[in-house]
C-alpha positions in Angstrom: 100.5 114.8 153.2 100.3 111.5 151.2 102.7 108.9 149.8 102.7 110.9 146.5 104.0 114.1 148.1 107.1 114.9 146.2 110.1 115.1 148.5 111.7 117.6 146.1 110.2 120.1 148.6 113.0 119.4 151.1 115.1 122.2 149.4 112.1 124.5 149.6 111.4 123.6 153.2 114.9 124.5 154.3 113.5 128.0 154.6 112.6 128.6 158.3 109.1 129.8 157.5 108.3 126.6 155.6 109.6 124.4 158.4 107.3 126.2 160.9 104.4 125.5 158.6 105.1 121.8 158.9 105.2 122.1 162.7 101.9 124.0 162.7 100.3 121.4 160.4 101.3 118.6 162.7 100.1 120.4 165.7 96.7 121.0 164.1 96.4 117.3 163.2 97.2 116.2 166.7 94.8 118.7 168.2 92.0 117.3 166.0 92.3 113.9 167.6 89.7 112.7 170.1 92.1 112.9 173.0 93.6 116.2 171.8 97.2 117.3 172.0 99.4 116.8 175.0 100.2 120.2 176.6 104.0 119.5 177.0 104.3 118.5 173.3 102.4 121.6 172.2 104.7 123.8 174.3 107.8 122.1 172.7 106.4 122.6 169.2 105.7 126.3 169.9 109.1 126.8 171.5 110.9 125.2 168.6 108.8 127.2 166.1 109.8 130.4 167.9 113.5 129.5 167.8 113.4 128.6 164.1 111.7 131.9 163.1 114.2 134.1 164.9 115.9 136.2 162.2 119.3 136.6 163.7 122.1 134.4 162.2 122.8 131.3 164.2 126.4 130.0 164.6 127.0 126.2 164.1 127.1 125.5 167.9 123.7 127.2 168.3 122.3 125.2 165.4 123.6 122.0 167.0 121.8 122.9 170.3 118.6 123.6 168.3 119.0 120.2 166.7 119.3 118.6 170.1 116.2 120.4 171.3 114.4 119.3 168.2 115.4 115.7 168.8 113.8 115.9 172.2 110.6 117.0 170.6 110.8 114.3 167.9 111.2 111.6 170.6 107.9 112.6 172.1 106.2 113.0 168.7 107.4 109.6 167.5 105.2 107.8 170.0 102.3 110.1 169.1 102.8 109.3 165.5 102.4 105.5 165.9 98.6 105.7 166.2 97.9 106.1 162.5 99.6 106.1 159.1 99.0 109.8 158.3 100.6 110.9 161.5 103.6 108.7 160.8 104.0 110.3 157.3 103.8 113.7 158.9 106.4 112.8 161.6 108.7 111.4 159.0 108.5 114.5 156.8 109.0 116.8 159.8 112.0 114.7 161.1 113.8 114.7 157.7 113.0 118.4 157.0 114.2 119.4 160.4 117.5 117.4 160.1 118.0 118.9 156.6 117.4 122.4 158.0 119.9 121.9 160.8 122.5 120.5 158.5 122.0 123.1 155.8 122.6 125.8 158.5 125.8 124.3 159.8 124.7 122.3 162.8 125.8 118.9 163.8 123.4 116.0 164.4 124.1 114.4 167.8 121.1 112.0 167.9 120.3 109.9 164.9 117.7 107.3 166.0 114.5 109.1 164.9 116.0 110.6 161.7 117.2 107.1 160.6 113.8 105.6 161.3 112.1 108.4 159.3 114.5 107.9 156.4 113.9 104.2 156.2 110.2 104.4 156.5 110.0 107.2 153.9 112.3 105.3 151.5 110.0 102.3 151.7 107.1 104.4 150.5 108.8 105.9 147.5 109.0 104.7 143.9 109.6 107.7 141.6 113.1 108.9 140.7 112.6 112.5 141.6 111.5 111.8 145.2 114.2 109.2 145.7 116.9 111.6 144.5 115.5 114.3 146.9 115.5 111.8 149.7 119.1 110.9 148.8 120.0 114.6 149.1 118.4 114.8 152.5 120.3 111.7 153.6 123.5 113.2 152.3 123.1 116.2 154.5 122.3 114.0 157.5 125.4 111.7 156.9 127.8 114.6 156.7 126.2 116.5 159.6 126.4 113.5 162.0 128.7 114.3 164.8 132.2 112.6 165.0 131.2 111.2 168.4 128.4 109.1 166.8 130.6 108.0 164.0 133.4 106.8 166.3 131.3 105.5 169.2 132.0 101.8 170.3 128.4 101.0 169.6 128.9 101.4 165.8 129.9 97.7 165.7 126.4 96.7 166.6 124.2 95.6 163.7 121.4 98.0 164.7 123.6 101.0 165.5 121.8 104.1 163.9 125.0 105.4 162.2 125.6 102.0 160.6 122.0 101.7 159.6 122.1 105.2 158.1 125.1 104.4 155.9 123.6 101.1 154.7 120.3 102.8 153.9 122.2 105.6 152.2 123.6 103.0 149.8 120.2 101.4 149.3 118.5 104.7 148.5 121.3 105.6 146.1 120.9 102.3 144.2 117.2 102.8 143.9 117.7 106.2 142.3 119.3 104.4 139.3 121.8 107.3 139.2 125.4 106.0 138.9 127.0 109.2 140.2 124.9 109.0 143.4 125.6 105.3 143.7 129.3 105.9 143.4 129.3 108.5 146.2 127.2 106.4 148.6 129.2 103.3 148.0 132.5 105.2 148.6 131.0 106.4 151.9 130.0 102.9 152.9 133.6 101.6 152.1 135.1 104.5 154.1 133.2 104.0 157.3 132.2 100.3 157.2 134.6 98.4 154.9 133.6 95.0 156.5 130.0 95.7 155.6 130.8 96.4 151.9 131.1 92.8 150.6 127.8 91.6 151.9 126.1 94.8 150.9 127.3 94.5 147.3 126.4 90.8 147.2 122.9 91.6 148.3 122.7 94.5 145.9 123.7 92.1 143.1 120.9 89.7 144.0 118.5 92.6 143.9 119.7 93.4 140.4 118.4 90.0 139.2 115.2 90.0 141.3 114.0 93.4 140.4 115.4 93.6 136.8 117.5 96.8 137.2 118.7 98.6 134.1 122.0 97.4 132.7 123.8 100.6 133.4 122.9 100.3 137.1 123.9 96.7 137.1 127.3 97.6 135.7 128.1 99.8 138.7 127.0 97.2 141.2 128.9 94.4 139.3 132.1 96.5 139.4 131.9 97.1 143.2 130.9 93.5 143.8 133.8 92.2 141.8 136.3 94.5 143.6 135.1 94.0 147.2 133.8 90.5 147.3 136.6 88.6 145.4 139.1 87.0 147.7 
């Protein structure tokens, strides 16, 4: 998996069998290392793969529980992925594909940290419109599947709170797609959940318009929000 891998495959990978393929690819890559694959992590991968491939319909509560189990695996895999760039790419893809799969099947996301990190790192590696729009789609599912407990926790006031970071990055990804309809949706979500963060966000976005020479139709959207939410 490389930087050029199109993330349009998120929709494709929402099928259970495709998600298991990603798990198996990652397991093989970790096994190929000089120090091999940690037995506990291998067991978690196998167990999660078995759960995902079960054919019986899963109610939302069960999907939420599967998501929590997957988050436990991702926590362990995250530290394994830090050893090289390729493993980081694979971890990011797995994290986002898994979150997408849980959300598409009605589950709630109760732990955001590793999904938010994967989203930010992946966004930084993308330039083409198709991949950015697909990443925006994955981010949308994560945003709306995030549990109410995380959205209303006292910690959301902190600058590095994962829910706040997710919403801010959601707006950034939308802006980088150059798609006004996606920008409008993400900006409204930002205003809904973090109205105090909206003025500095739009001011920063306006400065990016100048620095990176965005198209005029994108600039028009940002100018409108900037004028509305930063004028005293």
